[in-house]
Structure formats: C-alpha cells, structure tokens
N, C-alpha and C positions, 0 to 999 in steps of 0.2 A: 609219347608220354613225356610230360615235363614235371619234375619234382623239385620243390623247395624244401630243404631240410634245415631245421632250426634247433640248435643246442646251446645251452648256456655254459657248456664246458669248453675246454681247449680241444679243438678237433684233432684227433690222433695224438693227443697229449696225455693219455692215461685215463683210467677210470671210465666214466660215461663217454668221454671223448673218444676212447678206443672203440666202444660200441658204435658210436656214430660213424667213425671212419669205416668200419667193416660193413656197415649198412650201406653207406654211400659208395664204397668201392665197387660193389656188384652193379649198382645202378649206373655208376659212371662208365663202366665198361660197356653197358648197353646204350649209352648215350642219353640216359633219362634225366640226368641232373642238370637243373637250370641254375640253382644257386644254393650255397651253403652259408648259413648265418651262424656265427659263433663268437665266443669271447676272444679266442686267439687260436692259432693253429700251428701245427708242426708240418714242415715240408714233406710231401709225399708225392706219389705219381699223379695225384689229383691236380688238375690245372688250377693254380692259385688265383687266376682271374675270376673263377667261379665263387671264391670265398669272400664274404663280407664280415669284417670284424665290427663289434659294437663301438670300440674305441680305437683310435690310431695306435695307442700304446699297448694294445692287447689287454693283458690282465693286470696292468700296473694300478689303474684306478680301483678296480674291484678289491685288490689286495690292500690298498689304503683304507677302504671302507671296513674290511674285515679287521684290520689293525685297530681302527677306532673302537670297534666292538670289543676286541680282546684286551686292549691296553688302556683305553681311555674311558669309554662309556659302555659297560656290558649291556645296558638296556637298549642300545642301538641295534636294530635288526638289519644287519648288513645284507643278508640274503634277500630280504624283501625289498630293500632299497635298490639293490643291484637289478633285480628283476623289473622293477618299475622303470629304471633307466634303459635297460635292454629293449623293452617293448616300445617305449617312446621313441628311441633312436631308430629302431627298425621301421616304425610308422613314418617318422619324419623323412627318412631317406628313401622311402618307397621300396623297401626290400621285398614286400609282399605284392606281387602283381600276377598276371595271368599264369596259371599253372593247373595241372590236373590233380596233383596231390600236395598237400601241405602237411609235412610230418614234423611234429614238434615235441620237445621235452618241456617239463614243468607246466606252466599254465599262462601262456601269453594270450589271454582271452580276446583282447581287441584284435590281435593279429589273426587269431582263428576266425573271428567273425568276418574280418575283411576277406580272408581266403574263401569262406563260404559264400560271400556275396559275389565273388567272381566265378563261382561254380566249382571250386576245388573240393575234392574229398579231403576231410580233415582227420588226421590220425594223431592221437596223443600217445606218446611213449611214457608208460608208467614205470618209474625206476623203483617203486616201493609198493607196499600194500596200499589199500584204500586209505586216504588220509584220515578218515574218522578212526579207523583201527589204529593206524600208526601213531596218531597224536594221543590217543588214549593210553597206549603203552608207554610212550615217552613222557607224557605228563606225569604219570605215576612214578616213573624212574627218576625224573628230575626232582620231584617233590621229596624223595628219600634223602636227597643231598642238599635240600634247601635252595634249589635252583628253579628258575622260571624258564620254561621251554619257549624259545623264540618262534612263535607260530607264524606260518605263512598267512596270506590273505585268504581265509577259508571260504568266504562267500564267492570270491573270484575263482578259486580252485574248483569248488563244487559245481559252479556254473560251467566251467570248462569241461569237466567230466560229463555233465548232463548234456551239453550241446555239441560235443565233438561227435563225428560220425562213427569213429572206431577208437578203441583203446588197446594198445599192445600191453599185455601183462606177461611177465617172463617166468612165472612159475605157477603151479597149481594152487599153492598156498595163497599167493597174491590174488589169483583169479577168484578164489572162494571169498576173500574179504570184500571184493567188489560185489559179488553176488549177494552176500549177506547185507550189504548196504544199499540194495535195491537197484543196482545197475543192470540194465537189460542184457541178458546173456548174448543176444545177437550182435551186440557191438563189441564184445570182448574177443580179441584174437590172442591166443596164447603163443608167445614167441619163445625164445630161449637165448642163452648166452653161449659164446664160443670160447675157445682157448687156442693159443699158438702152440701146436703140438711139436713143432721143431725147436722152439725156445724152451719149453717146459717138458722135460723128459726124465725118466728114471736113470739112476746110476747103480752100479753094482753095490751089493751090501758091504763089500770091503772098503769102497770109497765112501760110503755113507757113514760108516761108524768106525773110523780109524782108532778111536780111543775107547770104544766099547761103552760110551755114555749113552744113556737113554735120553733122547731129545724130543721135546714137543715144540711146535712153532705156531705163532700167531702172526698173521700179516694183515696190516691195515692200520690206519690212524686210530689212536686210542681215544675213544669217545664212549660215552655211556650207551649210545645206541648199539654199539658192537659187542657189549657184554664183557668187555675186558675186565671189569671190576669183579665179576664172578670167577673168571679164570684165575686171576691173581690170588683170590682168596682160597680157591680150591688147591692151587699149587702149593701155597704156603702150608696149608693144613696137611697135605699129603706128605711133605718132607721126605721125598724119595732119595735114597742114596744113589750116588754116581749118576745124577740126572741134571738136566738143564732145560730151562724154558727160554726160547729165543723169541723176541718180539721185534718185528720190523714195522716201524711207523712212527709218526710224530705223535706227541701228546697234545690233544686239543683241550681247550679251556675248561670244558665241563667235566673232564676226567682227571685233571691235573692233581687235585687234592687226593684222589684215590690212589693214583699211580705213585705219587711221592712217598707214600707209606711203604712201598716195596722196593725203593731204590737201593737200599743197602743190602738186599739179599744177594748173596754170591751166586746162587744157582739160577738167577734171572738175568738175562742179557738184553738190555735195551739198546738197540742198534740205530734207532732213528729211521728215517725214510731212505731205504737202500734198495737196490735191485735184488729181489728176493730169491732169484733162481738158485744160486749156490747154497742158500740157507735151507730152502726146501730140500735140496739134494743131500744135505748133511743131517737131516732130521728124520725121525721115525714116524711121528704122528702130527697131523695138523689139527688144531683145535680152534673153533670159531663159533662161540656161543652167542651169536648176534640176536638182538631182539627185533629189529626192523630192517628189512632188506627187500629187494626185488628178487634178484638171484645173484648172490655174491660170486664175482668172478674168481676171487682168491680160492674158493673151494675147488673150482675147475682147475686152477693152476696147480694146486697141491695134488689133486688126483692125477693130473698129467705127469707129475713127477713121481708117481708111484707111492703116494702116501695114503694110508687110511685116514678118514676124516671124522672128527667128532664135531657135530654141528647141530643146529636146531631146525625144525620145520620152517620157522620164520625166516631163515636165511635163504629160502627158495632154492635149496640145493638139489642136485640130481643124485646125491648120495642115497644108495639103497641100504636101509637099516639092516645091519648084520652081515652085509655082503661087502660093501665098500668102506664101512665104518659104522658109526652109530648116530642116530637122531635122538636128541634128548630135549626135554622141555626147557623153555627159557627160564632164566633166573634160578636154576637148580644146581646149587653147589655140590650137593651129594651125588647127583647123577654125573656131574663132571668128574668128581673124584673116582667114582666107581669105574667109569670107562677108561680114564687115564691109567688107573691101577690095573685094569684088565690087560691093556697092551703092555704095561710094564712087566706083568707076570707071564705074558704069553707072546714071546717074540715071534713064534711061528705064525701067529695070527696077524702080526704086522705085515709079514711077507705075503700071506694069502690075500688079505683084504687090499693091500697095496697093489697087487697084480690085478685084482678085480677092478679096482678104482681106475687104473690106467686103461684097461680094456673098455670099461664103460664110457669113459670120457672121450675116447676116440670117436664116438658118435657125435661129438659136439665141437667140431672144428670151426674156425671162423669162415673157411671157404663154404661150408654147408650153410652157415648163417647168412652169408652174402647171397647165396643161391636162393635161399628161402625167402629173403626180402624181395628179390626180383619177382619170383613166382607169385608171392602174395599180392604185390602191387598190380601185376598184370591181371590177376584174377579179379581184383577190385574194379579195375578199369573196364574189363570185359563185361 
C-alpha cells in the first residue's frame, strides 16, 4: 500500500498538524507512506525525505498573507488565497502521483480529482462540522459584532465533499451535520482524536490548589468560533470570591474587541500562547464553550489532566454529561454560570468527575488512533 497524506498545517507542529503526525506515524511504521505534503514540519522519526513543503521557507509566506488580512486589509481572505497557492504548487511539482490512498485535509479539489484519475481511494479529513452548518452558525455570530465571515470557496468545498470516496468525521455531532446535509452515510467514517497520556496527567489535589483558589481554565486561541465571548461574560457576572479564570491562547482579530473589555479584571489571567500542561494541572475545571469544532483536542488534554469539563455538543467532545463534566447548549451564558457555580459549590464533584474524565480519556491514546488508521486503510484496500 502507498499513501500520500496532504495537510495545510505544520506536520507535527501542533493542532491539526499533530493529528496528521499521529496518523502518519502508524502508516510509516508499516511502510505505507509514500509522501507527506504540508506547509512546514517539525523533525520527528519520520524520514524528512518523504516530506514536501509548499514553500521553501515553510510558513513564512502564509504568515505574511495572514498579516495582510489582520493589519492592512481585513477583506483579504488569506486562508482562501493560501489554499489556492498550496494546490497549484502541489500540482506544478507533481506531488500527486501513483498511490493507493490520497488522504487530505481541507478541499484541494483538483488534487483529489488527479488522485482519482490514477485510481487512488480519496479520503477527506473533516476537521469541523458540515460547512453549511458551520457557516450558518459563524455567519450569525459574526453579524452580532458587525463582522463579515471570511468564507471559503463553498462551491469547491461542496464538490470535494460530494466527489471524495470517504470522509473522516471525528465526532457523532459532526457526523450528524453531514447526514442532515444529504451526505451518503456509506461514505462517512467516524474517527476520533487522541491525547498524549504521558504528557497530560493529573497531579495530587495538594499540588493543584496550593492557595485554595477555585480556578477555571480555557485553552485555545481566542476567537468567536470558540465561544470565549460567552465565557468571559459568564465569569464577570458570576463574580466568584477567591477564584481565577486562566486563559491560554492568542487573541485573534475577530474577538479582539470583545476580549479587550475584560483586560482589566484582576481575576482573569491572559497568558498568551503557552504550553498549557502546568496550567491544566493547577486548575479545577476546564471550560470550552465552542460553537464550531470537529473534536477539540483541548477537551481531551484537560480530561487527561483529571479535570471535569464544561463544553458544548458542538465541540465534538467525548465528555459524558454528568459523569466527566457537563454538556451545555452553545451561546448559553446562564448555563455556563450554572455549571461553573455548581463546581464552585461542590468541590467533591470536581474530584469525582475529574477521576471519571481521566479514566474515560485513557481509551483515546494517540497509539490507539495510529493503530485505528492503519486498520481502516487496510480494510479499505482489501
């Protein structure tokens, strides 16, 4: 079997790039990987001669384009422009040639068609819900703040969905949005996300709370899609004594005006983009009220650190409501306040649900994900 794997992220560089790495790792061990196409990459045990970058300078040019969108011309759709270049470069340099499986993120339609022409099975990795659903939610949200959602090329994206052989969806919620939008059930393969159980682990309660403060934590870049605007509002209205909200992540352009209103609050700590492990371990509850996701890996990380999680069904989480934390509706400040207050008032429930969360997430290691990818590919080829 020969596999070509395509991702617009930095291979093994965090986020979706980590998902790509753990998928490829298992295939590489079996000798199945022919080529990896990516924006940039981090050195791993994967033979770097198999990796092709879109640009010699890695992510430098894409960053310049996003800088143009952020600081010079907000109407410039950097993501769409980058995707156009990635696809054209991959075609020009002949990165898609004879293979058995072409696995790709986003929607490189022309690359997918080329792979189909040479007889490859095409697999689209969906990182979110169906785009019709996601765009509806986000368009509504952006409108509230007088912003225009930078839409992808929807015609191309929908054609890619329609003509790919299979689509990996990483949560039941995401799968249902595809079914509701008319996608054939037979082409949907439900995958899952993993977590590094050695890196993310619980600490004793004495280490977690040395100063007896009640701490909630949010990890992720602050953008409207992730619902941070509702968490900040809920936290301010709760006004809990001896408590602290920790936020790990950069502020992106669409949420900047919202976040700036809370900068002067002493009980909110904006840490920027940092390694979150020790901050998970010093916190009591993870809160992630996302509106649009596939399956947010930060929920997995928090659970691995023994934290109960307050999140939404839209986040595609493996959280079991009432056992590992709580699932609440999107955009619901009252529900956020209620569940945060519940944990504030019931510290024994933090311990109980935190233990449940760790035990549950142990079923979702990256090793199991790598093994699942290999078996799934082998079954498709057979």
